[in-house]
N, C-alpha and C positions, 0 to 999 in steps of 0.2 A: 434524268436518264435519257438516252437517245434511242432512236430507231432508224431503220433503213428501209427505204422504199425503192425497189429496183425495177427499172423499166427496160424491157427488150424492145427495141424499135425496129420495125420492118418497113415495108413499103408504105404502110398507112399509119405508121407510128402506133401500133397496138401496144398498150401499156398494161403490164401485169403487176399489180402492187401486192407484195406479200403481206399478209395480215395476221397479227395476233393482238387481239383487242382492237387497236386501230390499224397498225401495220406490223410487219414481221419484226419480232424481237422487241417490241415496245412494251415495257412494263410501266403502266401509267399509275402514278400515285394519286390518291384522292385526299382531300382535306386541306383547306387553306390554313396557313399558319399566321401567327402574329395577331395583334389586336384588330378587330373588325373596323372597316370604314363606316362612316355614318350612312352611306348608301352605296349602291352599285357603282363601279367605276364608270367614267365617261367613255364615250366611243373612242376607238383607236385613232391616233393622229394620222393625218394624211389628207389627200385631196377630197374636196367635197364639191358638190354641184347643185345648182338649183333645179327646178322641175325640167325634165328632159322633154323636148318636143316629140310628138308621135312620129314613129318611123313611117316611111312611105308605104304604099300598098305593096303587098307581096305578090309575086307571080311565080309560076312554076319554073323549076330549074332542072338541068340535066343531072343524072346520077342520084336522084332523090333529094338533092339539096335545095332548100328553099332560097331563092334569090329575090332581090328587091329592085324596084325601079329607082330607088334612092341610091345614088352612087356613093354616098357617105356611109351607107350601111348595106353592103351587098348581101349579107347573110343575117337578116334580123332574127331568124329562128335560132341562130347560134351566137347571139349576143354580138353580132357584127364581126365575128372572128372567122378566119379561115380554118379549114379542117386540120391543117398541120400545126396549128398553134397549141402549145402546151403551157403549163405553168410550172415555175421553178421557185424554190425558196432556199434559205440558208439553214433552216432547222426543221425538225419533225414536230408535228403537233403532239403536245402533252396535255395542255389545258388552255382554256380561253380561246385563243386564236393564234395563228402564225401568218405573217405576211408572205405573199407570193407575187410573182409578176408574169405577165404574158411574155412568152419567149419562143424561139425556135431552136431546136437542137442542131448544133453545128459540129459536134463530136460525139461519136458513138460511145456507149458505156464501156468502161474498161473492166478489168478483172475485179476491181474493188467496188464496181457499181457506179463510179463517178461518170457523169456525162457533162459535156460542155454546152452551154446555152448562150444565146445572144438575146439580150433584153430588147423587147420592142418599145420600151419606154425611153431608155437613154442610150441604147446601143452598147451597154457594158456587157462584159463576158463574165459568166459565173460557171465554175465547176462544182457540181453538187450531186449528192445522192438523193436529194429530196425533190422529185419532180413528178408531175401528174398529167396523164391524159384525161380529158374531161369531155363532157357533153352537156347540153342544156337539159335540165330536169323536166320531166313530163308532169302534168297535173296529177296530184295524188301520189307521186312516186316516193317522196321523202317521208321519213318516219323519225321518231325520237331515236337518236343514236347515229343517224346518217351523217357522214362527213360531206360537207359541201364547200364549194368555192364561190365567192361572189365579189362584185366590184365595190370599191369604197366610194360610192356616190350616194350621199345622204340627202334625202328630200323630206323635210318635215318629220324627221325622226325615223324614217324608213329608208333602208338602203335599196336602191333601185338599179335597173339594168342600164347599160350604156346605150346611148342613142346614135352614136356614130362609131366608125372603125377607129378614128383618131382617139376618141375617148376610151374605147376598149383597150387600145394599146398603151395609152399614157397613164391611165389611172392605176392606182395600187389595188390589188386584189387581196383577198384573205381567205384562209382556210379555217373552218370552225365546225362544231358539231351541232346538229339540230337538237334542241331541248324541248320544244313544244310545237305541235302542229294544230293546236286547238283553234287558232285564228286563221287557218288556211282558207276557210270560206270567206274571210274578210280580205284576202289577198296577201297575207304575210305569215311567216313563221318566226319563231324565236330561236336564236342560236346562242351557244355558250358565251358567257360574258354579259348576256342580257341585251341583245340587239335584235331589232325587227328587220327582217329581210323580205322584200317582195318575192312572192313565189315565182314570178317570171324572171327573177334575177339570179336564180340558183343554178349552179352547175354540179353535176354528179361526178365523183371521182371514180374513174373506171378501175375495176379490180378491188375496190374497197370492200372488205368483208367485216367491217365493224358490226358488232351486235346491235340490233334494233329491237325496240319494245313497243307494244301498244299500250297506251295509257288511256283507258276508257272510263266511262261513268260521268256523273254530273259533278260540277264544281261546287264546293261548299263556300261558306262565308269568307274563307281565306284563299279562295281561288285554287284550292287543291282538290284532287279526286281520290277515290278509294285506292287507286293504284299508285299513288304517291306515298313515299316514305320520308320520314325525317331521319337522315343518316347522321350518326354521331360516331366518328372514328374512334374516340376514346371511351365510348360507352357512357352510361349514366354516371354523373358525378357523385362522389361520396360527400363532397363539400363544394361550396361556391358554385361554379358553373363550367360548362364545356360548350364549345362551338360545334355546329353541324351545318347541314344544308339539305335542301329537298332533292331527293333522288328517285330514279325509276329502277326497278329491280330487273336485272337480266336473269338472276336466280335468287329467289327469296331465301331468307335465313331458314335453316333447318337444324335439327339435332345433329345430323351427319356433318354439317358445316360448322359445328360448334357455335351456332347462333350468328354466324357471319352471313351476310348476303353479298352478292355481286351486283354492284350498283353503278349506274351512270349518274354522275353529278349533274343536276340541271342548273347548277350555278356556274360551273366552269367547264363542263364537258368531260372531265377526267373520269376514268373507270378504275374501280378497285373493289377489294373485299373489305367490308366494314360492318359495324353494328348498325342496324336500322330498325325503326319503330313505326308501326302503323299508328296514326293519330287521328283525332277528330276535334272539332271546336269544343271547348269546355262549356258545360252547363254550370249554373251557379252552385249546384250541389257538389260539383267536382272540385271546387276551389277550397280545399282543406289544407291546413298546415301539414307539411310533410309530403304533399303531392308534388310529383315532378311536373313542371310547366315547360312546354315547348313553345317558343315564341320567336318572331322575326326581330332582327336587330334594327328596328326603325324607331329612333328616339326623337320625339318632338316635345319640347318644353319640359324635359326631364322625365317624361313618361314614355315607355315603349308601347308602340301602337300596332294595330293590325295593318296588313298590307292593303293598299288601295287599288291594286291592279294585279293581273296575272303576271305581268312582266316583273313587278316588284316582288311578288311572292316567290317566284322561281329564282330570281337572280340575287336576292339579298342573302346574307348570312343569317342562319338561325342559331339559337342557343337554348340550353336546357339548364334549369336550376330548380331547387325545391322551393315551394311556397313557405315562407316563414312567418307571415303576418297577414291577417285578413280583417284587421280592425277598421280599415277604410273601404271595405267591399261595398258598403252602402253608397260610396262615391264612385263605384265602378273601377276601383284600383286595388291591387294586392301588392305585397312586397315579397321579393324572392331573395335567396341567399346572395350576400354581397351588398344588400341595402338598395336594390334597384326597384323602382316602381313600375308595375306593368298594368296596362289597361286590361280589365277582365275580358273584354271582347277580343283581345289579341292572343289569348292563351289557348293552346291545344293540349290535350291530355292523351295518354296512351289508350288506344282503342282495345277493348276486350275481345 
């Protein structure tokens, strides 16, 4: 489904994005379909760069704008972009990410909301309803659920800020939702799709009214916290198995909502109403025939394993099935419906 983000541009290009969930009129579906991949998808294709050199020393500038002695990046505090630069794309965000590019508006929005943009990358023209006024994020400003734009410049597995105006103009940028801020003190956050973004590379979308949540508490052996849910769109299976994902609750399930909760998917960033379950790592005594097992879809040598990192735990697909055989529990393995072997340390059970 589609959404529309409309911007009224004045002398300073003030942008107001209408929002419902992510933006106005956007009904975002949750729950991936089809068979699960062996692991999370690779990073989006596009330009990549090695380690950027440090920007030159900043000096004070007029109008409150930080300028730099480095002519290749006159505005380092704004990712080397001028104040009138916006971002435009072809589609609205629904899940994972959408590509956008740095652009200047050359035609005012019409009655239908379309505006005309000139790409700063290739000089191409785009008429679109999906455009964003942005600013550099401040320390501690982003939360789980925040929509952000960042450059596609990958250094050692982390996407980093551009070091020159030329790079800021020519690189591909992308729009995604923040899914974890637990590593912010280490200099990066995680966004939908399972990618690490340096905190100083993030841009806030002006007017974004996406719901945000606080996910507190200590992480357990599976890198999940008390505020994390295993979301299962189809509910618990009567037979075989169903797929799910780790989510954060905007609104927890209640009797009034018929057991459905309003969740942000921490796998792909989509938002929707679904069945969700609070879980905990299983003890040996929990591993009984007939018990529902919640586990990540991480298969090594024919046995499904526990996640080895926060990134893996949040970005991988999870699934649920009943335990059907515990005869090899002494080996640390049980069997679930469908004939699949699961490492006992990988299993979670519903928390009481």
